[in-house]
N, CA, C and O atoms as a Tinker XYZ file with bonds, in Angstrom:
   372  protein
     1  N      0.720000   -1.330000    0.041000    73     2
     2  CA     0.199000    0.338000   -0.102000    64     1     3
     3  C      1.030000    1.359000    0.309000    63     2     4     5
     4  O      0.664000    2.534000    0.271000    81     3
     5  N      2.347000    0.940000    0.780000    73     3     6
     6  CA     2.648000    2.662000    0.970000    64     5     7
     7  C      3.769000    2.447000   -0.334000    63     6     8     9
     8  O      4.522000    3.416000   -0.424000    81     7
     9  N      4.026000    1.367000   -1.361000    73     7    10
    10  CA     4.952000    1.677000   -2.467000    64     9    11
    11  C      6.293000    1.055000   -1.846000    63    10    12    13
    12  O      7.301000    1.562000   -2.338000    81    11
    13  N      6.504000    0.200000   -1.004000    73    11    14
    14  CA     7.753000   -0.568000   -0.856000    64    13    15
    15  C      7.940000   -1.956000   -1.510000    63    14    16    17
    16  O      7.294000   -3.002000   -1.573000    81    15
    17  N      9.452000   -1.350000   -2.097000    73    15    18
    18  CA     9.903000   -3.048000   -3.021000    64    17    19
    19  C      9.887000   -3.852000   -1.969000    63    18    20    21
    20  O     10.336000   -3.514000   -0.874000    81    19
    21  N      9.209000   -5.323000   -2.291000    73    19    22
    22  CA     9.605000   -6.280000   -1.731000    64    21    23
    23  C     11.245000   -6.979000   -1.583000    63    22    24    25
    24  O     11.862000   -7.162000   -2.632000    81    23
    25  N     11.676000   -7.222000   -0.713000    73    23    26
    26  CA    12.978000   -7.926000   -0.825000    64    25    27
    27  C     13.027000   -8.787000   -2.141000    63    26    28    29
    28  O     13.594000   -8.590000   -3.215000    81    27
    29  N     12.474000   -9.499000   -1.821000    73    27    30
    30  CA    12.507000  -10.572000   -3.216000    64    29    31
    31  C     13.178000  -10.215000   -4.198000    63    30    32    33
    32  O     14.257000  -10.685000   -4.558000    81    31
    33  N     12.433000   -9.170000   -4.793000    73    31    34
    34  CA    12.928000   -8.485000   -6.109000    64    33    35
    35  C     14.283000   -7.780000   -5.847000    63    34    36    37
    36  O     14.957000   -7.511000   -6.840000    81    35
    37  N     14.747000   -7.458000   -4.650000    73    35    38
    38  CA    16.156000   -6.663000   -4.739000    64    37    39
    39  C     17.001000   -7.996000   -4.787000    63    38    40    41
    40  O     17.903000   -8.122000   -5.615000    81    39
    41  N     16.721000   -8.882000   -3.974000    73    39    42
    42  CA    17.843000  -10.313000   -3.678000    64    41    43
    43  C     17.765000  -10.514000   -5.558000    63    42    44    45
    44  O     18.835000  -10.323000   -6.135000    81    43
    45  N     16.562000  -10.876000   -6.418000    73    43    46
    46  CA    16.822000  -11.296000   -8.061000    64    45    47
    47  C     17.537000   -9.805000   -8.546000    63    46    48    49
    48  O     18.516000  -10.055000   -9.249000    81    47
    49  N     17.431000   -9.061000   -8.457000    73    47    50
    50  CA    17.936000   -8.136000   -8.930000    64    49    51
    51  C     19.807000   -8.064000   -8.766000    63    50    52    53
    52  O     20.644000   -7.789000   -9.625000    81    51
    53  N     19.988000   -8.450000   -7.240000    73    51    54
    54  CA    21.068000   -8.625000   -6.962000    64    53    55
    55  C     21.897000   -9.595000   -7.717000    63    54    56    57
    56  O     22.970000   -9.363000   -8.273000    81    55
    57  N     21.057000  -11.042000   -7.641000    73    55    58
    58  CA    21.702000  -12.191000   -7.962000    64    57    59
    59  C     21.942000  -12.089000   -9.770000    63    58    60    61
    60  O     22.913000  -12.536000  -10.380000    81    59
    61  N     21.013000  -11.529000  -10.227000    73    59    62
    62  CA    21.137000  -11.151000  -11.478000    64    61    63
    63  C     22.021000  -10.714000  -11.896000    63    62    64    65
    64  O     22.385000  -11.051000  -13.023000    81    63
    65  N     22.840000   -9.629000  -11.027000    73    63    66
    66  CA    23.940000   -8.723000  -11.193000    64    65    67
    67  C     25.043000   -9.500000  -11.284000    63    66    68    69
    68  O     25.873000   -9.315000  -12.173000    81    67
    69  N     25.169000  -10.512000  -10.310000    73    67    70
    70  CA    26.104000  -11.181000   -9.935000    64    69    71
    71  C     26.240000  -12.199000  -10.955000    63    70    72    73
    72  O     27.435000  -12.406000  -11.162000    81    71
    73  N     25.466000  -12.933000  -11.689000    73    71    74
    74  CA    25.460000  -13.553000  -12.672000    64    73    75
    75  C     25.734000  -13.324000  -13.763000    63    74    76    77
    76  O     26.362000  -14.112000  -14.469000    81    75
    77  N     25.342000  -12.245000  -14.120000    73    75    78
    78  CA    26.001000  -11.162000  -15.239000    64    77    79
    79  C     27.286000  -10.826000  -15.286000    63    78    80    81
    80  O     27.839000  -10.517000  -16.341000    81    79
    81  N     27.992000  -10.863000  -13.923000    73    79    82
    82  CA    29.437000  -10.419000  -14.059000    64    81    83
    83  C     30.285000  -11.752000  -14.484000    63    82    84    85
    84  O     31.285000  -11.815000  -15.199000    81    83
    85  N     29.657000  -12.673000  -13.898000    73    83    86
    86  CA    30.362000  -14.159000  -14.223000    64    85    87
    87  C     30.009000  -14.590000  -15.660000    63    86    88    89
    88  O     30.871000  -15.226000  -16.266000    81    87
    89  N     28.811000  -14.312000  -16.293000    73    87    90
    90  CA    28.721000  -14.073000  -17.694000    64    89    91
    91  C     29.025000  -15.633000  -18.331000    63    90    92    93
    92  O     29.607000  -15.574000  -19.414000    81    91
    93  N     28.810000  -16.646000  -17.977000    73    91    94
    94  CA    28.781000  -18.335000  -18.246000    64    93    95
    95  C     27.490000  -18.974000  -18.085000    63    94    96    97
    96  O     26.873000  -18.981000  -17.020000    81    95
    97  N     26.989000  -19.649000  -19.446000    73    95    98
    98  CA    26.029000  -20.430000  -19.691000    64    97    99
    99  C     25.817000  -21.453000  -18.556000    63    98   100   101
   100  O     24.720000  -21.777000  -18.102000    81    99
   101  N     27.049000  -21.926000  -18.153000    73    99   102
   102  CA    26.927000  -23.064000  -17.142000    64   101   103
   103  C     27.634000  -22.655000  -15.601000    63   102   104   105
   104  O     28.248000  -23.366000  -14.805000    81   103
   105  N     27.334000  -21.468000  -15.562000    73   103   106
   106  CA    27.237000  -21.207000  -14.093000    64   105   107
   107  C     25.867000  -21.040000  -13.251000    63   106   108   109
   108  O     24.784000  -20.556000  -13.579000    81   107
   109  N     26.484000  -21.837000  -11.597000    73   107   110
   110  CA    24.849000  -21.351000  -10.794000    64   109   111
   111  C     25.393000  -21.178000   -9.461000    63   110   112   113
   112  O     26.351000  -21.732000   -8.922000    81   111
   113  N     24.401000  -20.094000   -8.944000    73   111   114
   114  CA    24.732000  -19.582000   -7.979000    64   113   115
   115  C     24.509000  -20.628000   -6.866000    63   114   116   117
   116  O     23.483000  -21.296000   -6.993000    81   115
   117  N     25.255000  -20.877000   -5.845000    73   115   118
   118  CA    25.305000  -21.687000   -4.643000    64   117   119
   119  C     25.641000  -21.068000   -3.227000    63   118   120   121
   120  O     25.910000  -21.906000   -2.366000    81   119
   121  N     25.664000  -20.079000   -2.941000    73   119   122
   122  CA    25.921000  -19.541000   -1.699000    64   121   123
   123  C     25.931000  -17.992000   -1.530000    63   122   124   125
   124  O     26.867000  -17.293000   -1.918000    81   123
   125  N     24.514000  -17.389000   -0.757000    73   123   126
   126  CA    24.758000  -15.795000   -1.029000    64   125   127
   127  C     24.356000  -15.346000    0.609000    63   126   128   129
   128  O     23.466000  -15.750000    1.357000    81   127
   129  N     25.577000  -14.195000    0.812000    73   127   130
   130  CA    25.347000  -13.858000    2.093000    64   129   131
   131  C     24.743000  -11.882000    1.730000    63   130   132   133
   132  O     25.420000  -11.065000    1.106000    81   131
   133  N     23.722000  -11.686000    2.187000    73   131   134
   134  CA    23.282000  -10.457000    1.568000    64   133   135
   135  C     22.762000   -9.707000    2.934000    63   134   136   137
   136  O     22.323000  -10.282000    3.930000    81   135
   137  N     22.892000   -8.473000    2.774000    73   135   138
   138  CA    22.733000   -7.446000    3.811000    64   137   139
   139  C     21.480000   -6.484000    3.179000    63   138   140   141
   140  O     21.569000   -6.342000    1.960000    81   139
   141  N     20.562000   -5.941000    3.692000    73   139   142
   142  CA    19.479000   -5.491000    3.224000    64   141   143
   143  C     19.665000   -4.388000    4.152000    63   142   144   145
   144  O     19.480000   -4.486000    5.365000    81   143
   145  N     20.086000   -3.198000    3.464000    73   143   146
   146  CA    20.493000   -2.361000    4.897000    64   145   147
   147  C     19.379000   -0.747000    4.810000    63   146   148   149
   148  O     19.397000    0.134000    5.670000    81   147
   149  N     18.560000   -0.739000    3.627000    73   147   150
   150  CA    17.503000   -0.047000    3.434000    64   149   151
   151  C     16.476000    0.018000    2.726000    63   150   152   153
   152  O     16.526000   -0.032000    1.497000    81   151
   153  N     15.168000    0.165000    3.541000    73   151   154
   154  CA    14.263000   -0.074000    2.208000    64   153   155
   155  C     13.970000    0.660000    1.056000    63   154   156   157
   156  O     14.095000    1.858000    1.307000    81   155
   157  N     13.738000    0.518000    0.264000    73   155   158
   158  CA    13.295000    1.262000   -1.320000    64   157   159
   159  C     12.097000    1.326000   -1.761000    63   158   160   161
   160  O     11.454000    0.324000   -1.447000    81   159
   161  N     11.526000    2.076000   -2.353000    73   159   162
   162  CA    10.076000    2.369000   -2.587000    64   161   163
   163  C     10.200000    2.327000   -4.212000    63   162   164   165
   164  O     11.253000    2.283000   -4.849000    81   163
   165  N      8.780000    2.355000   -4.764000    73   163   166
   166  CA     8.472000    1.898000   -6.003000    64   165   167
   167  C      9.440000    3.295000   -7.079000    63   166   168   169
   168  O      9.864000    3.117000   -8.220000    81   167
   169  N      9.522000    4.187000   -6.513000    73   167   170
   170  CA     9.903000    5.581000   -7.482000    64   169   171
   171  C     11.160000    5.233000   -7.373000    63   170   172   173
   172  O     11.751000    5.645000   -8.371000    81   171
   173  N     11.900000    4.651000   -6.622000    73   171   174
   174  CA    13.261000    4.612000   -6.657000    64   173   175
   175  C     14.220000    4.382000   -7.522000    63   174   176   177
   176  O     14.237000    3.181000   -7.790000    81   175
   177  N     15.017000    4.966000   -8.076000    73   175   178
   178  CA    15.911000    3.999000   -9.421000    64   177   179
   179  C     17.400000    3.295000   -8.505000    63   178   180   181
   180  O     18.372000    3.957000   -8.140000    81   179
   181  N     17.215000    1.970000   -8.326000    73   179   182
   182  CA    18.145000    1.318000   -7.858000    64   181   183
   183  C     19.649000    0.655000   -8.669000    63   182   184   185
   184  O     19.525000   -0.531000   -8.974000    81   183
   185  N     20.672000    1.133000   -8.943000    73   183   186
   186  CA    21.853000    0.656000   -9.179000    64   185   187
   187  C     22.635000   -0.187000   -8.716000    63   186   188   189
   188  O     23.206000    0.073000   -7.657000    81   187
   189  N     22.868000   -1.405000   -9.373000    73   187   190
   190  CA    23.625000   -2.403000   -8.839000    64   189   191
   191  C     24.655000   -2.545000   -9.610000    63   190   192   193
   192  O     24.600000   -2.413000  -10.833000    81   191
   193  N     26.076000   -2.933000   -8.715000    73   191   194
   194  CA    27.311000   -2.738000   -9.130000    64   193   195
   195  C     28.121000   -4.452000   -8.707000    63   194   196   197
   196  O     28.039000   -4.853000   -7.547000    81   195
   197  N     28.674000   -5.096000   -9.520000    73   195   198
   198  CA    29.010000   -6.483000   -9.308000    64   197   199
   199  C     30.119000   -6.482000   -9.894000    63   198   200   201
   200  O     30.284000   -6.014000  -11.020000    81   199
   201  N     31.096000   -7.059000   -9.126000    73   199   202
   202  CA    32.550000   -7.321000   -9.319000    64   201   203
   203  C     33.230000   -8.961000   -8.577000    63   202   204   205
   204  O     33.080000   -9.347000   -7.418000    81   203
   205  N     33.961000   -9.646000   -9.685000    73   203   206
   206  CA    34.263000  -10.814000   -9.176000    64   205   207
   207  C     35.680000  -10.351000   -8.052000    63   206   208   209
   208  O     36.660000   -9.641000   -8.276000    81   207
   209  N     35.248000  -11.116000   -6.793000    73   207   210
   210  CA    36.587000  -10.722000   -5.948000    64   209   211
   211  C     37.653000  -12.144000   -5.817000    63   210   212   213
   212  O     38.692000  -12.187000   -5.158000    81   211
   213  N     37.036000  -13.294000   -6.672000    73   211   214
   214  CA    37.440000  -14.622000   -6.210000    64   213   215
   215  C     37.717000  -15.477000   -7.615000    63   214   216   217
   216  O     37.388000  -16.654000   -7.762000    81   215
   217  N     38.023000  -15.100000   -8.076000    73   215   218
   218  CA    37.942000  -16.195000   -9.480000    64   217   219
   219  C     39.165000  -17.612000   -9.710000    63   218   220   221
   220  O     40.224000  -17.595000  -10.338000    81   219
   221  N     38.552000  -18.700000   -8.975000    73   219   222
   222  CA    39.108000  -20.040000   -9.125000    64   221   223
   223  C     38.912000  -20.948000  -10.249000    63   222   224   225
   224  O     38.395000  -20.326000  -11.176000    81   223
   225  N     39.106000  -22.100000  -10.518000    73   223   226
   226  CA    38.904000  -22.857000  -11.818000    64   225   227
   227  C     37.420000  -22.646000  -11.915000    63   226   228   229
   228  O     36.883000  -22.309000  -12.971000    81   227
   229  N     36.634000  -22.891000  -10.564000    73   227   230
   230  CA    35.027000  -23.262000  -10.762000    64   229   231
   231  C     34.588000  -22.496000   -9.765000    63   230   232   233
   232  O     33.438000  -22.185000  -10.072000    81   231
   233  N     34.889000  -21.986000   -8.668000    73   231   234
   234  CA    34.340000  -21.325000   -7.940000    64   233   235
   235  C     34.458000  -19.419000   -8.160000    63   234   236   237
   236  O     35.440000  -18.767000   -8.515000    81   235
   237  N     33.302000  -19.018000   -7.854000    73   235   238
   238  CA    33.679000  -17.293000   -8.428000    64   237   239
   239  C     32.726000  -17.052000   -7.120000    63   238   240   241
   240  O     31.712000  -17.626000   -6.725000    81   239
   241  N     33.711000  -15.638000   -6.476000    73   239   242
   242  CA    32.956000  -14.945000   -5.263000    64   241   243
   243  C     32.869000  -13.939000   -6.299000    63   242   244   245
   244  O     33.803000  -13.688000   -7.061000    81   243
   245  N     31.311000  -13.142000   -6.331000    73   243   246
   246  CA    31.039000  -11.595000   -6.680000    64   245   247
   247  C     30.808000  -11.064000   -5.429000    63   246   248   249
   248  O     30.367000  -11.634000   -4.432000    81   247
   249  N     31.223000   -9.672000   -5.610000    73   247   250
   250  CA    30.838000   -8.585000   -4.189000    64   249   251
   251  C     29.581000   -7.933000   -5.202000    63   250   252   253
   252  O     29.826000   -7.561000   -6.349000    81   251
   253  N     28.368000   -7.867000   -4.661000    73   251   254
   254  CA    27.278000   -6.848000   -5.084000    64   253   255
   255  C     26.825000   -6.082000   -4.228000    63   254   256   257
   256  O     26.454000   -6.417000   -3.103000    81   255
   257  N     26.811000   -4.320000   -4.969000    73   255   258
   258  CA    26.530000   -3.341000   -3.754000    64   257   259
   259  C     25.290000   -2.931000   -4.868000    63   258   260   261
   260  O     25.149000   -3.120000   -6.077000    81   259
   261  N     24.380000   -2.194000   -3.688000    73   259   262
   262  CA    23.152000   -1.793000   -4.485000    64   261   263
   263  C     22.849000   -0.228000   -3.936000    63   262   264   265
   264  O     22.568000    0.059000   -2.772000    81   263
   265  N     22.968000    0.662000   -5.004000    73   263   266
   266  CA    22.779000    2.173000   -4.639000    64   265   267
   267  C     21.892000    3.009000   -4.786000    63   266   268   269
   268  O     21.779000    2.901000   -6.007000    81   267
   269  N     21.232000    3.697000   -4.533000    73   267   270
   270  CA    19.897000    4.987000   -4.758000    64   269   271
   271  C     20.492000    6.067000   -4.546000    63   270   272   273
   272  O     20.724000    6.449000   -3.399000    81   271
   273  N     20.865000    6.790000   -5.688000    73   271   274
   274  CA    21.024000    8.490000   -5.196000    64   273   275
   275  C     22.838000    7.948000   -4.668000    63   274   276   277
   276  O     23.058000    8.282000   -3.503000    81   275
   277  N     23.794000    7.365000   -5.210000    73   275   278
   278  CA    25.183000    6.979000   -4.233000    64   277   279
   279  C     25.247000    6.825000   -2.832000    63   278   280   281
   280  O     26.178000    6.979000   -2.042000    81   279
   281  N     23.673000    6.377000   -2.634000    73   279   282
   282  CA    23.375000    5.493000   -1.365000    64   281   283
   283  C     23.375000    4.089000   -1.194000    63   282   284   285
   284  O     22.593000    3.378000   -1.823000    81   283
   285  N     24.434000    3.510000   -0.152000    73   283   286
   286  CA    23.865000    2.007000   -0.365000    64   285   287
   287  C     23.028000    1.571000    0.078000    63   286   288   289
   288  O     22.858000    1.906000    1.250000    81   287
   289  N     22.168000    0.750000   -0.420000    73   287   290
   290  CA    21.179000    0.004000    0.370000    64   289   291
   291  C     21.156000   -1.465000    0.325000    63   290   292   293
   292  O     20.532000   -2.295000    0.987000    81   291
   293  N     21.845000   -1.543000   -0.453000    73   291   294
   294  CA    22.188000   -3.098000    0.004000    64   293   295
   295  C     24.076000   -3.663000   -0.570000    63   294   296   297
   296  O     24.998000   -3.121000   -1.181000    81   295
   297  N     23.840000   -4.970000    0.059000    73   295   298
   298  CA    25.366000   -5.095000    0.282000    64   297   299
   299  C     25.472000   -6.922000    0.314000    63   298   300   301
   300  O     24.795000   -7.521000    1.150000    81   299
   301  N     26.185000   -7.540000   -0.460000    73   299   302
   302  CA    25.990000   -8.725000   -0.734000    64   301   303
   303  C     26.869000   -9.500000   -1.492000    63   302   304   305
   304  O     27.197000   -9.064000   -2.596000    81   303
   305  N     27.386000  -10.748000   -1.038000    73   303   306
   306  CA    28.494000  -11.510000   -1.590000    64   305   307
   307  C     27.607000  -12.977000   -2.058000    63   306   308   309
   308  O     26.700000  -13.506000   -1.416000    81   307
   309  N     28.139000  -13.386000   -3.264000    73   307   310
   310  CA    27.299000  -14.337000   -3.952000    64   309   311
   311  C     28.393000  -15.323000   -4.385000    63   310   312   313
   312  O     29.251000  -14.748000   -5.055000    81   311
   313  N     28.566000  -16.298000   -4.254000    73   311   314
   314  CA    29.307000  -17.849000   -4.247000    64   313   315
   315  C     28.350000  -18.443000   -5.745000    63   314   316   317
   316  O     27.197000  -18.875000   -5.723000    81   315
   317  N     29.475000  -18.256000   -7.263000    73   315   318
   318  CA    28.709000  -19.043000   -8.226000    64   317   319
   319  C     30.108000  -20.059000   -8.946000    63   318   320   321
   320  O     31.290000  -19.818000   -9.193000    81   319
   321  N     29.338000  -21.097000   -9.075000    73   319   322
   322  CA    30.173000  -22.328000   -9.462000    64   321   323
   323  C     29.895000  -22.522000  -10.968000    63   322   324   325
   324  O     28.752000  -22.626000  -11.413000    81   323
   325  N     30.760000  -22.556000  -11.553000    73   323   326
   326  CA    31.272000  -22.688000  -13.178000    64   325   327
   327  C     31.285000  -24.253000  -13.222000    63   326   328   329
   328  O     32.076000  -24.916000  -12.552000    81   327
   329  N     30.204000  -24.876000  -14.190000    73   327   330
   330  CA    30.337000  -26.207000  -14.240000    64   329   331
   331  C     30.825000  -26.458000  -15.674000    63   330   332   333
   332  O     30.643000  -25.601000  -16.539000    81   331
   333  N     31.511000  -27.753000  -15.970000    73   331   334
   334  CA    31.514000  -27.902000  -17.115000    64   333   335
   335  C     30.332000  -27.945000  -18.302000    63   334   336   337
   336  O     30.443000  -27.365000  -19.383000    81   335
   337  N     29.291000  -28.669000  -17.928000    73   335   338
   338  CA    28.254000  -28.682000  -18.851000    64   337   339
   339  C     27.042000  -28.065000  -18.401000    63   338   340   341
   340  O     26.958000  -27.621000  -17.255000    81   339
   341  N     26.225000  -28.013000  -19.110000    73   339   342
   342  CA    25.372000  -27.016000  -18.590000    64   341   343
   343  C     24.373000  -27.901000  -17.233000    63   342   344   345
   344  O     24.302000  -29.123000  -17.366000    81   343
   345  N     23.839000  -27.432000  -16.321000    73   343   346
   346  CA    23.375000  -27.800000  -14.931000    64   345   347
   347  C     21.923000  -28.409000  -15.508000    63   346   348   349
   348  O     21.302000  -28.751000  -14.501000    81   347
   349  N     21.352000  -28.608000  -16.353000    73   347   350
   350  CA    20.087000  -29.204000  -16.647000    64   349   351
   351  C     20.634000  -30.649000  -17.977000    63   350   352   353
   352  O     19.915000  -31.496000  -18.508000    81   351
   353  N     21.842000  -30.455000  -18.104000    73   351   354
   354  CA    22.143000  -31.552000  -19.001000    64   353   355
   355  C     22.645000  -32.882000  -17.961000    63   354   356   357
   356  O     22.624000  -34.080000  -18.242000    81   355
   357  N     22.999000  -32.365000  -16.947000    73   355   358
   358  CA    23.677000  -33.549000  -15.941000    64   357   359
   359  C     22.578000  -34.356000  -15.518000    63   358   360   361
   360  O     21.366000  -34.143000  -15.508000    81   359
   361  N     23.669000  -35.885000  -14.978000    73   359   362
   362  CA    22.428000  -37.016000  -14.998000    64   361   363
   363  C     22.859000  -37.377000  -13.557000    63   362   364   365
   364  O     23.839000  -38.081000  -13.315000    81   363
   365  N     22.041000  -36.835000  -12.614000    73   363   366
   366  CA    22.354000  -37.096000  -11.017000    64   365   367
   367  C     21.697000  -38.782000  -10.837000    63   366   368   369
   368  O     20.694000  -39.278000  -11.350000    81   367
   369  N     22.459000  -39.229000  -10.134000    73   367   370
   370  CA    22.205000  -40.595000   -9.985000    64   369   371
   371  C     21.247000  -40.794000   -8.194000    63   370   372
   372  O     20.898000  -41.907000   -7.800000    81   371
């Protein structure tokens, strides 16, 4: 009723930014540590910045920060694993 954005949309946007930073079709997110620092409203324009902190053979750690007018409202770290094959083509036993 008051125009506050649901935190699920904020998390999804941050996850998308992390995945875009890795930019590999065989990547899947496996861990996230997030901090919601302030609520945002419908009329706010949120900007997410994502950069890889750690780039191992398969594991990537991506730092994501969300800003509104240069004020940080979201801070998170996503661990993304890059597989050899597409995740849906795996045959799990």
